[in-house]
C-alpha positions in Angstrom: -16.8 -82.6 8.9 -19.9 -80.3 9.5 -19.6 -77.4 11.9 -20.1 -78.6 15.5 -20.5 -75.2 17.0 -18.7 -73.6 19.9 -15.7 -75.5 21.3 -16.1 -75.4 25.1 -12.6 -76.7 25.9 -9.6 -77.8 23.8 -6.7 -79.9 24.9 -5.5 -83.5 25.4 -7.1 -86.7 26.7 -4.3 -88.7 28.3 -4.1 -92.4 29.3 -0.6 -92.8 30.8 1.8 -92.0 27.9 -1.0 -91.9 25.3 -2.1 -88.3 24.6 -4.9 -87.5 22.1 -5.8 -84.1 20.9 -9.5 -83.5 21.5 -12.2 -80.8 21.5 -15.2 -80.7 24.0 -18.7 -79.5 23.0 -21.8 -79.0 25.1 -24.1 -82.1 24.9 -27.1 -80.3 26.3 -29.1 -77.8 24.2 -30.3 -74.6 25.9 -31.5 -72.6 22.8 -35.0 -74.0 23.1 -35.5 -72.5 26.6 -37.7 -69.5 26.7 -36.5 -66.7 29.0 -38.4 -63.6 30.0 -37.4 -60.0 30.6 -39.2 -57.8 33.1 -41.2 -55.1 31.2 -42.8 -51.9 32.3 -46.4 -52.6 31.3 -47.7 -49.0 30.6 -44.7 -48.2 28.3 -43.7 -51.6 27.1 -40.1 -50.9 27.8 -37.6 -53.2 29.5 -36.9 -52.5 33.2 -33.3 -51.8 34.1 -31.8 -52.0 37.6 -29.3 -49.6 39.2 -26.7 -50.7 41.7 -27.3 -48.9 44.9 -26.1 -49.1 48.5 -28.6 -48.4 51.4 -27.9 -44.9 52.8 -25.5 -44.1 49.9 -27.5 -44.4 46.8 -26.3 -45.2 43.2 -22.7 -46.4 42.9 -20.2 -47.1 40.1 -19.3 -50.6 39.0 -15.7 -49.9 39.6 -16.4 -49.6 43.3 -17.8 -53.1 43.6 -15.7 -56.0 44.9 -16.5 -59.6 45.8 -17.5 -60.3 49.4 -18.1 -63.4 51.5 -20.6 -63.2 54.4 -19.0 -64.5 57.7 -21.7 -63.0 60.1 -25.0 -61.1 59.6 -24.0 -57.9 57.8 -20.3 -58.7 58.1 -18.4 -59.5 54.9 -14.8 -60.4 54.0 -14.1 -58.5 50.8 -11.7 -59.6 48.2 -9.9 -57.5 45.6 -10.1 -58.7 41.9 -6.4 -59.3 41.8 -6.6 -61.5 44.9 -9.2 -63.7 43.4 -7.3 -63.8 40.1 -4.1 -64.9 41.8 -5.6 -68.2 43.1 -7.2 -69.2 39.8 -5.6 -72.3 38.4 -3.6 -72.1 35.2 -5.5 -73.5 32.3 -4.0 -77.0 32.2 -4.9 -78.5 28.8 -4.9 -82.1 29.8 -7.5 -84.6 31.0 -5.5 -87.3 32.8 -7.5 -90.5 33.3 -6.1 -91.5 36.7 -8.7 -94.1 37.9 -11.3 -96.4 36.4 -14.6 -97.5 38.1 -17.9 -99.2 37.2 -20.4 -96.6 36.2 -23.0 -98.3 38.4 -20.8 -97.4 41.4 -21.2 -93.6 40.8 -24.2 -92.1 42.6 -26.4 -90.3 40.1 -26.3 -87.2 42.3 -22.7 -86.6 41.3 -23.4 -86.1 37.6 -23.9 -82.4 36.7 -23.4 -81.5 33.0 -22.6 -83.7 29.9 -20.2 -82.8 27.1 -19.1 -84.6 23.9 -15.4 -85.4 23.5 -14.4 -85.3 19.8 -11.0 -86.2 18.3 -9.3 -83.1 16.8 -8.3 -84.7 13.6 -7.8 -88.1 11.9 -4.4 -88.5 13.6 -6.1 -88.3 17.0 -9.0 -90.5 15.9 -7.1 -93.8 16.1 -6.0 -93.3 19.8 -9.5 -92.0 20.6 -11.2 -95.1 19.3 -8.7 -97.4 21.1 -9.6 -95.7 24.4 -13.3 -95.8 23.6 -13.3 -99.5 22.8 -11.1 -100.3 25.8 -13.6 -98.5 28.2 -16.4 -100.3 26.5 -14.7 -103.7 26.7 -13.9 -103.3 30.4 -17.3 -101.6 31.1 -15.5 -98.8 33.0 -15.6 -95.1 33.4 -12.4 -93.0 33.5 -12.1 -90.4 36.3 -10.0 -87.3 35.8 -9.9 -83.6 36.7 -10.1 -80.8 34.2 -9.3 -77.1 34.6 -11.9 -74.7 33.0 -12.3 -71.0 33.7 -9.8 -71.1 36.5 -11.5 -73.9 38.4 -10.7 -77.6 38.7 -13.6 -79.9 38.0 -14.0 -83.6 38.6 -15.1 -85.4 35.4 -16.0 -88.9 34.2 -15.1 -90.1 30.7 -17.3 -92.8 29.3 -18.0 -94.5 25.9 -21.4 -93.5 24.3 -22.6 -94.7 21.0 -19.8 -94.1 18.5 -17.8 -91.7 20.7 -17.1 -90.6 24.2 -18.9 -88.4 26.8 -17.4 -86.3 29.5 -19.6 -85.7 32.5 -18.7 -82.8 34.8 -19.3 -84.1 38.3 -19.9 -82.6 41.7 -17.4 -83.0 44.5 -18.4 -84.9 47.6 -18.6 -81.7 49.7 -21.1 -80.2 47.3 -23.8 -82.8 48.1 -26.2 -82.4 51.0 -26.3 -85.4 53.3 -29.5 -87.3 52.9 -29.8 -88.5 56.5 -32.0 -85.6 57.8 -34.4 -86.0 54.9 -35.0 -89.8 55.2 -34.3 -90.6 58.9 -38.0 -90.5 59.9 -38.8 -93.2 57.4 -37.2 -95.8 59.8 -40.2 -95.5 62.1 -42.9 -96.0 59.4 -44.7 -99.3 59.5 -46.1 -100.7 56.2 -47.5 -104.0 54.8 -44.7 -105.9 53.0 -47.4 -107.6 50.9 -48.0 -104.3 49.2 -44.5 -104.4 47.7 -45.4 -107.4 45.6 -48.4 -105.6 44.1 -46.3 -102.5 43.5 -43.6 -104.6 41.9 -46.1 -106.2 39.5 -47.4 -102.8 38.6 -43.8 -101.6 37.8 -43.1 -104.8 35.8 -46.3 -104.3 33.7 -45.2 -100.7 32.8 -41.5 -101.4 32.2 -40.0 -100.7 28.8 -36.7 -99.7 27.2 -35.7 -96.1 27.9 -36.8 -93.8 25.0 -36.5 -90.1 25.9 -38.1 -89.0 22.6 -41.5 -90.3 24.0 -41.4 -87.5 26.5 -41.6 -83.7 25.9 -41.9 -80.6 28.0 -45.6 -79.8 27.3 -45.3 -76.5 29.3 -42.4 -75.3 27.1 -44.2 -76.3 23.9 -47.4 -74.5 24.9 -45.4 -71.5 26.2 -43.7 -71.1 22.8 -47.0 -71.4 21.0 -48.5 -68.7 23.4 -45.6 -66.3 22.6 -46.2 -66.9 18.8 -49.9 -66.2 19.1 -49.3 -63.0 21.1 -46.7 -61.8 18.6 -49.2 -62.3 15.8 -51.8 -60.2 17.8 -54.1 -63.2 18.3 -56.6 -62.9 21.2 -55.8 -65.4 24.0 -58.7 -67.1 25.8 -58.0 -68.3 29.3 -59.8 -71.6 30.0 -61.5 -72.0 33.3 -59.3 -73.9 35.8 -60.5 -77.5 36.2 -57.4 -79.4 37.3 -57.4 -80.7 40.9 -54.7 -82.0 43.2 -54.7 -85.8 43.4 -56.2 -86.9 46.7 -53.8 -88.7 49.2 -54.2 -92.5 48.9 -55.8 -93.8 52.1 -56.1 -97.5 51.3 -52.9 -98.6 49.5 -54.1 -102.2 49.0 -57.3 -101.1 47.2 -55.4 -98.5 45.1 -52.8 -101.0 44.0 -55.3 -103.7 43.2 -57.4 -101.2 41.2 -54.3 -100.1 39.3 -53.6 -103.8 38.4 -57.3 -104.4 37.5 -57.6 -106.9 40.3 -60.4 -105.2 42.3 -63.8 -106.9 42.6 -66.4 -105.3 40.3 -68.7 -103.1 42.2 -72.4 -103.7 42.1 -74.3 -101.1 40.1 -76.3 -98.7 42.2 -79.9 -99.7 42.7 -79.4 -103.3 41.7 -81.9 -105.7 43.2 -81.4 -109.2 44.3 -83.2 -111.9 42.3 -86.0 -113.4 44.3 -85.8 -117.1 45.0 -88.4 -119.2 43.2 
C-alpha cells in the first residue's frame, strides 16, 4: 500500500461487539493554501511580535496562563495543570451508538472530513461489512471520538470504496437562525415568480462535479508569487469590475434570464406607412 501520509488518529471502529482496527487521515488538502508573513518593507525582514502587558512591558512566556473573560477587564485565570486535569483520556474507540438518515442531518453540523482506513487485511473484512451495511440501509453512524483531550461528535458514512468520518459541531455551537430570518415573514412577493425561478433552476441543473470549479483567486495569487519571485514586472490593470445593480423588476429579470422577454424595437425604427 502506498504511503498515505500523517495518521491523524489511530484506534478501533466498533459496532456492538465487532471492533475493527482503523487509521484516520485528513480528507481535506491544505498544502495548496498560500499564507503570508508580515514583512518590514525597507529591510525585507520578517516582523516578530513581543508579548507585552500594558504598564509592565515585555514579559516571559513562563508567566502566561490561560484566562476566560467574565466581565470587561476581569478574567478567571487557569493554571496549566488545572486545564490538563480535565482533558479526557485518549479513548481509542469510535463506538457507533446510533444510526440516522444522512438527509436528517443539517449541513451546518458538518465541520471537517476524514478518511477511515482499515489498519490491515485482517481489519478489512469487518470494515467492508460495516461499509456495505451502512450503504444498504442508507444510514450514517453517530459516535463520539476523543482527540487532543476533547470529545468530538462524529458521523461515519460510506463513500465510494471506503468510509468517511465527519467531525461535527455540537448543537450549542450553532447560532440560532431566528434573528437572521424573522423579518422575512413580513415580506410580500408574487408567487408566480417562483415558477419562473424554478424553470431557471431546472434548466441549469446537472450532476454535481466539483472539478468544474476552481478558486481563481488562489490560482492567480500563486502565479503572481511565481512572477514576483522571478523578478518579473507586474502590471496592475485598471479596475473595471462593477457591483451588480439591485434587481428592481423581478418578473422582467427572470423572463430575460429564460429568454422569454419580448424583443425590444431597435432605436430609431420607423413605422411602415400604410398604402
